[in-house]
VOGU-3710 file (C-alpha; in Angstrom, 3 decimals, decimal comma):
1> mkrlspimla> -23,332/29,881/-7,300  -26,553/27,899/-7,033  -26,567/25,363/-4,210  -26,224/21,833/-5,576  -27,401/18,746/-3,766  -24,619/16,390/-2,636  -23,727/13,607/-5,043  -22,574/10,111/-4,008  -20,558/7,723/-6,165  -21,636/4,279/-4,979
11> gtgsdvgksl> -20,380/0,985/-6,357  -21,534/-2,431/-7,457  -18,301/-3,686/-5,847  -14,797/-2,740/-4,802  -12,305/-1,276/-7,279  -14,951/-0,290/-9,827  -13,539/3,239/-10,129  -15,571/5,249/-7,604  -12,517/7,152/-6,325  -11,335/8,066/-9,806
21> iatglcrifl> -14,724/9,349/-10,956  -15,181/11,299/-7,707  -11,784/12,897/-8,354  -12,792/13,861/-11,879  -16,086/15,353/-10,717  -14,278/17,420/-8,086  -12,148/18,924/-10,849  -15,159/19,517/-13,128  -17,085/21,348/-10,393  -14,000/23,472/-9,659
31> qdgyspapfk> -13,597/24,314/-13,355  -17,262/25,318/-13,518  -16,923/27,839/-10,682  -18,192/25,779/-7,737  -16,309/25,082/-4,490  -16,499/21,275/-4,208  -15,124/19,039/-1,470  -14,787/15,246/-1,235  -16,198/13,104/1,566  -15,928/9,443/2,487
41> aqnmalnsya> -17,367/8,571/5,881  -15,283/5,446/6,308  -12,232/4,377/4,356  -10,001/1,310/4,625  -6,529/1,940/3,254  -2,832/1,786/4,084  -2,127/4,835/1,936  -2,867/7,841/4,104  -1,964/11,516/4,220  -1,313/14,197/6,818
51> tpdgleigra> -3,564/17,260/6,774  -2,172/20,769/7,315  -3,248/20,596/10,976  -1,453/17,295/11,580  -4,336/14,837/11,264  -4,568/11,658/9,172  -6,967/10,786/6,351  -7,128/8,323/3,466  -4,934/9,251/0,538  -7,845/9,144/-1,935
61> qavqaeaagi> -9,620/12,016/-0,187  -6,383/14,030/-0,137  -6,067/13,466/-3,909  -9,704/14,470/-4,433  -9,163/17,618/-2,367  -6,148/18,453/-4,525  -8,301/18,023/-7,635  -10,878/20,330/-6,008  -8,170/22,925/-5,366  -8,575/22,995/-1,577
71> pcssdmnpil> -6,538/21,900/1,474  -7,538/18,499/2,791  -9,076/18,078/6,250  -10,043/15,208/8,543  -13,716/16,064/7,934  -13,284/14,617/4,442  -12,590/11,151/5,899  -13,575/11,052/9,582  -13,137/7,268/9,940  -10,040/5,548/8,568
81> lkpsgehtsq> -9,220/1,859/9,041  -5,558/0,915/8,532  -5,123/-2,885/8,369  -2,269/-4,046/10,598  -2,877/-7,800/10,415  -5,114/-10,345/8,740  -8,101/-9,506/10,948  -7,034/-6,326/12,781  -6,982/-2,647/11,877  -5,910/0,560/13,524
91> vvlngkpsgn> -8,960/2,819/13,787  -8,337/6,515/13,106  -11,179/8,810/14,181  -11,263/12,474/13,172  -7,642/12,128/12,129  -6,329/10,609/15,369  -5,628/6,937/16,201  -8,056/5,449/18,713  -6,637/1,931/19,045  -6,843/-1,379/17,194
101> rdaysyfrke> -10,027/-3,333/16,506  -10,650/-6,779/15,077  -12,920/-6,963/12,046  -15,752/-8,806/13,784  -16,149/-6,338/16,630  -15,874/-3,341/14,302  -18,321/-4,366/11,581  -21,133/-5,713/13,738  -24,082/-3,419/14,373  -23,498/-2,853/18,096
111> gkeelrrlah> -21,581/0,328/18,892  -21,974/1,857/15,442  -24,139/4,792/16,546  -21,155/6,722/17,911  -19,279/6,259/14,633  -22,356/7,270/12,656  -22,718/10,452/14,751  -19,053/11,267/14,181  -19,438/10,842/10,402  -22,592/12,957/10,288
121> eafdrlssry> -20,990/15,792/12,241  -17,981/15,798/9,910  -20,263/15,938/6,874  -22,244/18,813/8,363  -19,085/20,844/8,978  -17,895/20,205/5,429  -21,281/20,947/3,889  -21,436/24,334/5,609  -18,227/25,400/3,830  -18,326/23,795/0,387
131> npivlegags> -20,715/23,287/-2,530  -21,233/20,599/-3,701  -20,037/17,707/-1,555  -18,866/14,720/-3,619  -19,388/11,645/-1,486  -17,819/8,264/-2,122  -19,235/4,975/-0,960  -17,222/1,881/-0,046  -17,212/-1,518/-1,727  -20,642/-2,728/-2,791
141> iselnlrdgd> -23,903/-1,058/-1,762  -25,683/-4,429/-1,699  -23,919/-6,227/1,176  -27,129/-7,181/2,959  -25,368/-8,669/5,982  -23,690/-5,317/6,703  -26,692/-3,079/6,008  -27,743/-2,546/9,630  -24,287/-1,295/10,544  -23,696/0,731/7,372
151> ivnmsmarya> -22,271/4,190/7,916  -20,666/4,886/4,536  -23,063/3,861/1,746  -26,837/4,349/1,479  -27,345/5,317/5,123  -24,865/8,149/4,614  -26,586/9,131/1,358  -29,904/9,320/3,218  -28,451/11,541/5,923  -26,721/13,819/3,419
161> gadvilvadi> -29,736/14,022/1,110  -27,398/12,913/-1,668  -28,305/11,808/-5,154  -26,602/8,473/-5,813  -24,816/7,509/-9,013  -24,125/3,773/-9,242  -20,715/2,915/-10,737  -20,164/-0,492/-12,345  -16,995/-2,066/-13,784  -17,798/-3,683/-17,138
171> drggvfasvy> -14,249/-4,996/-17,556  -14,681/-7,681/-14,893  -17,821/-9,089/-16,578  -21,375/-9,568/-15,354  -22,256/-5,888/-15,539  -26,004/-6,444/-16,101  -26,334/-8,719/-13,075  -24,204/-6,488/-10,848  -26,125/-3,314/-11,754  -29,596/-4,863/-11,644
181> gsvmlqtped> -28,830/-6,762/-8,434  -27,349/-3,700/-6,754  -30,468/-1,675/-7,550  -33,073/-4,311/-6,736  -31,497/-5,323/-3,421  -32,062/-1,799/-2,057  -35,058/-0,847/0,033  -37,743/1,022/-1,948  -36,658/4,273/-0,270  -32,989/3,815/-1,170
191> rkrikgilin> -33,792/2,633/-4,699  -35,461/5,986/-5,414  -32,258/7,738/-4,355  -30,244/6,141/-7,194  -30,554/8,706/-9,987  -28,062/7,444/-12,522  -25,759/4,614/-13,625  -22,184/4,927/-14,870  -20,556/2,050/-16,733  -16,806/2,249/-16,194
201> kfrgdlrlfd> -13,677/0,657/-17,730  -15,173/-0,106/-21,157  -12,799/-1,510/-23,793  -13,420/-1,291/-27,540  -16,008/0,497/-29,663  -18,543/2,229/-27,395  -21,251/1,830/-30,059  -21,294/-1,886/-29,269  -22,885/-1,080/-25,903  -25,704/1,135/-27,236
211> sgrrlleelc> -28,231/-1,667/-26,887  -26,771/-2,483/-23,465  -27,501/1,032/-22,268  -31,115/0,753/-23,366  -31,511/-2,670/-21,748  -30,118/-1,443/-18,429  -32,405/1,585/-18,438  -35,425/-0,615/-19,177  -34,463/-3,167/-16,510  -33,675/-0,680/-13,748
221> gipvlgvvpm> -35,768/2,345/-14,662  -32,697/4,515/-14,110  -30,822/6,487/-16,800  -27,316/5,440/-17,839  -25,459/8,740/-17,598  -22,364/7,530/-19,379  -20,068/4,743/-20,505  -16,503/5,632/-19,569  -13,678/3,909/-21,462  -10,672/2,302/-19,793
231> anhikieeed> -8,388/5,232/-19,029  -4,972/3,727/-18,367  -3,373/6,719/-20,081  -4,514/9,026/-17,268  -2,299/8,728/-14,198  -4,032/9,559/-10,920  -2,606/8,382/-7,596  -4,149/5,069/-6,598  -4,987/4,234/-3,014  -5,728/0,516/-2,928
241> svalenktks> -2,983/-2,102/-2,769  -4,904/-3,841/-5,575  -3,118/-1,374/-7,860  0,247/-2,953/-7,019  -0,851/-6,273/-8,484  -0,936/-4,617/-11,905  2,579/-3,166/-11,638  4,461/-6,115/-13,096  8,231/-6,060/-13,523  9,410/-4,758/-16,892
251> itenkvkvgv> 13,055/-3,846/-17,305  13,894/-1,159/-19,850  17,483/-0,551/-20,837  18,993/2,947/-20,874  16,865/4,001/-17,904  17,638/4,215/-14,193  16,247/1,003/-12,713  14,509/1,620/-9,368  13,180/-1,352/-7,411  10,713/-0,865/-4,546
261> valphisnft> 10,564/-3,804/-2,146  6,969/-5,124/-2,124  6,580/-5,536/1,644  3,609/-7,595/2,904  2,387/-4,566/4,892  3,492/-1,868/2,428  1,941/1,549/3,039  2,004/4,879/1,218  3,295/3,421/-2,041  2,073/6,659/-3,616
271> dfnvlerhpe> 5,528/7,918/-2,583  6,807/6,302/-5,781  4,326/7,661/-8,305  6,795/10,388/-9,241  9,352/7,719/-10,145  6,773/5,751/-12,112  6,004/8,848/-14,219  9,605/10,060/-14,623  10,813/9,693/-18,226  14,309/8,559/-17,159
281> vnlfyitdpe> 13,198/5,938/-14,625  12,177/2,295/-14,927  10,261/1,599/-11,697  9,310/-1,921/-10,656  8,231/-3,677/-7,457  10,564/-6,336/-6,077  8,587/-9,484/-5,302  11,430/-11,994/-5,548  14,850/-11,697/-3,839  16,605/-12,163/-7,190
291> dvdeadiiii> 14,911/-9,000/-8,482  17,089/-6,967/-6,096  20,075/-7,613/-8,364  18,379/-5,946/-11,326  17,909/-2,559/-9,613  20,323/0,359/-9,582  18,407/1,876/-6,671  16,610/-0,222/-4,029  13,941/1,537/-1,966  12,471/0,022/1,186
301> pgskntladi> 9,048/1,668/1,585  6,751/2,424/4,501  5,107/-0,384/6,435  2,129/-0,754/8,761  4,027/-3,497/10,627  7,768/-2,837/10,575  8,825/-5,791/12,725  6,775/-8,314/10,767  8,177/-6,964/7,508  11,854/-6,975/8,568
311> nhlrkrgfag> 11,245/-10,559/9,680  9,811/-11,284/6,211  12,879/-9,752/4,515  15,156/-12,088/6,466  13,120/-15,269/6,068  12,665/-14,793/2,312  16,278/-13,872/1,602  15,672/-10,224/0,698  17,828/-8,895/3,551  21,042/-10,569/2,398
321> riirareagk> 20,463/-9,486/-1,192  19,885/-5,859/-0,161  23,022/-5,807/1,997  25,104/-7,288/-0,849  23,628/-4,728/-3,263  24,800/-1,954/-0,958  28,264/-3,521/-0,750  28,348/-3,647/-4,558  27,836/0,115/-4,733  24,127/0,273/-5,455
331> svigicggyq> 21,857/2,782/-3,703  19,681/1,666/-0,806  17,105/4,163/0,492  14,498/3,768/3,224  11,318/5,761/3,759  9,414/5,688/7,067  9,209/1,990/8,054  11,936/1,277/5,504  14,135/3,845/7,256  13,539/2,027/10,537
341> mmgmmisdpd> 14,434/-1,321/8,916  17,751/0,019/7,592  18,962/0,746/11,145  20,720/-1,425/13,721  17,771/-2,357/15,943  13,980/-1,986/16,137  12,413/-2,305/19,596  8,739/-2,544/20,524  8,724/-2,630/24,347  4,970/-1,987/24,636
351> gvegeirqlp> 3,894/-4,448/21,939  2,486/-1,738/19,673  2,815/-3,925/16,574  2,306/-7,341/18,143  4,143/-10,021/20,078  7,650/-9,442/18,674  9,505/-7,126/21,053  12,812/-6,577/19,250  14,615/-7,450/16,028  17,884/-6,321/14,435
361> glgllpvstv> 17,599/-4,169/11,334  19,671/-4,423/8,178  22,558/-2,563/9,817  22,985/-0,119/6,929  22,342/3,022/8,999  23,823/3,851/12,429  20,413/4,375/14,062  18,043/2,470/16,346  14,264/2,802/16,617  11,897/2,462/19,554
371> ltdskttrqv> 8,245/2,014/18,583  5,709/3,861/20,731  1,927/4,036/20,797  1,999/7,789/20,140  1,680/8,662/16,468  3,474/11,464/14,640  1,232/12,946/11,949  2,238/16,261/10,397  3,184/18,132/7,276  6,796/19,323/7,164
381> qfrfldseei> 8,905/21,827/5,298  12,619/21,119/5,125  15,956/21,621/3,397  17,548/18,518/1,912  21,240/18,095/2,869  23,038/21,318/1,867  20,363/22,605/-0,509  18,810/26,012/0,172  15,583/25,054/-1,559  12,571/24,636/0,757
391> cagyeihmgh> 10,933/21,249/0,235  7,658/19,778/1,513  6,366/16,383/2,640  4,538/14,738/5,521  5,166/12,299/8,350  2,911/9,475/9,562  4,694/7,026/11,854  4,789/5,313/15,218  8,145/5,428/16,985  11,271/7,500/17,393
401> tesnspltkn> 14,666/7,154/15,697  17,838/8,874/16,907  20,371/10,048/14,293  23,626/11,994/14,517  23,854/12,530/10,769  20,526/13,970/9,574  19,339/13,947/5,983  17,145/17,049/6,300  16,907/20,188/8,392  13,287/21,051/9,073
411> mdggqdgcfv> 12,055/24,623/9,002  10,703/24,254/12,549  14,248/23,723/13,834  14,129/19,935/13,954  15,827/17,398/11,743  14,999/14,108/10,084  16,571/10,980/8,718  20,077/9,594/8,543  22,693/10,111/5,816  25,707/7,824/5,335
421> dercygsyih> 26,695/8,716/1,774  25,093/9,574/-1,575  23,937/5,961/-2,002  22,703/5,129/1,505  20,192/7,104/3,579  16,734/7,064/5,073  13,936/9,419/6,083  10,566/9,469/7,810  9,216/11,962/5,255  6,579/10,710/2,830
431> gildnpvvld> 6,428/12,665/-0,408  10,135/13,451/-0,148  10,674/12,220/-3,700  8,130/14,711/-5,063  10,701/17,466/-4,534  12,915/17,975/-7,627  16,082/18,636/-5,621  15,702/15,296/-3,819  14,780/13,366/-6,941  17,727/14,808/-8,867
441> yilapyrtrn> 20,095/13,836/-6,043  18,840/10,241/-5,937  19,127/9,763/-9,701  22,406/11,697/-10,158  24,829/8,743/-9,747  23,041/6,865/-12,543  22,125/9,547/-15,066  24,222/10,768/-17,953  24,422/14,474/-18,597  22,712/13,949/-21,971
451> smtdfdyhaf> 19,747/12,193/-20,407  18,954/14,726/-17,698  15,450/16,218/-18,012  13,420/18,569/-15,878  10,296/16,911/-14,473  7,702/18,964/-12,596  5,553/16,404/-10,771  3,101/19,006/-9,444  2,431/20,302/-12,966  2,087/16,706/-14,170
461> kesqydalaa> -0,559/15,925/-11,539  -2,529/19,060/-12,405  -2,484/18,091/-16,079  -3,830/14,640/-15,195  -6,736/16,068/-13,162  -7,626/18,227/-16,162  -7,318/15,234/-18,516  -9,609/13,178/-16,264  -12,170/15,993/-16,205  -12,030/16,230/-20,008
471> llrkyvdier> -12,563/12,468/-20,307  -15,652/12,563/-18,077  -17,067/15,574/-19,915  -16,731/13,614/-23,170  -18,306/10,354/-22,036  -20,668/11,361/-19,199  -23,791/13,492/-19,555  -22,582/16,234/-17,203  -25,471/18,513/-18,149  -27,939/15,866/-17,014
481> lykimmdhd> -25,918/15,317/-13,842  -26,218/19,024/-13,026  -29,969/18,832/-13,632  -30,219/15,943/-11,142  -28,279/17,937/-8,550  -30,382/21,057/-9,080  -33,785/19,411/-9,197  -34,533/19,796/-5,467  -36,332/23,131/-5,328
//
């Protein structure tokens, strides 16, 4: 196939849809016979994923790699920031944690050259293997105070020789100002690199924006390659916690009601996408202690700060409600940090998470956890309880938990989790619910034989990548995009 120049999806702001459009383009390039790969030099997210070689990257790049039909690698996201407090993040470099940094020291210009070199080397390795590279920027490209230390937006586009497509969210208002300002605040060199504009999240009759397209092109001197409608009907895994704010509680009768506790430091909430899509499940996020009573199944999710979050559960009254729900015969399940919280005690002798050194857990599982500064990051294959079916998932956690009654037997000879009975257990394995045998077991006590349906989550995700690609082909001038990416001879 002809070599295409790299393409970067840059934004007028955060949450404008860069990740989603990058995902769709990865699938389009795959469908058209290319071998695309995603790349984001620096990502900030609590939803992460373990690569096949046991390294950690942002979940969005793992999703994009899946849409591109390739295994994910740390080269796709060489710098990952995982917020652990209001001003502090764990810094993950080339898939491995390298300590915690406060925001001021990280984002100032000094010391950025090493990070920039690391990002460039990762891009070069990726570019030597795949064609084209679909880059994603971060936030807004017009943050002038951060320009000198930029390693993910226009400076990365310059290094990669990437054509830049500017993505704007029309739903939030002010699209003309945000697009024009984003373009005009660039240096003359960077302005020339912006080859197209995409208007995203349009509601209503697209013909109403025909004059808007012409005005933007006249103002900016850059073609509008497409106006993409709001696509809430397409379900792609979301990375940002902003997505949780839109998942309001809505109870539907005659469905299994699953409540996920909305922890302050919740991580990897993509674990529950399969439940959100399942036709027999009503999934909601528990933001008030009284909401616990409305769930048949209560899930305590992963956390970036387990001790702070178990403290939150006690102070807000969630802990007592969860314990009483268990006593009333409801299911309580913990994943990763939630598994740790369900135990008897959580200890942090080295202060990995902060100043709190030890707190009791909920006492629902006969296990105790010791947090350590070494991080377990790996993909796992396992058998769930007595099932012979081989399942898959991944682990990303700090700490070690001893259990004499494991939930899974791993194919490498190890074991994971703790099982008390069919309504009380926990596991370190993210993605465990994506396995049909596990999902069927969790729902079994609450389903009727007449309501049972087969649900293939993998097939569902593939169908959504194809639907996203079809949407972009309909509303974006893909032929013109190819011309932009080929016009470098």
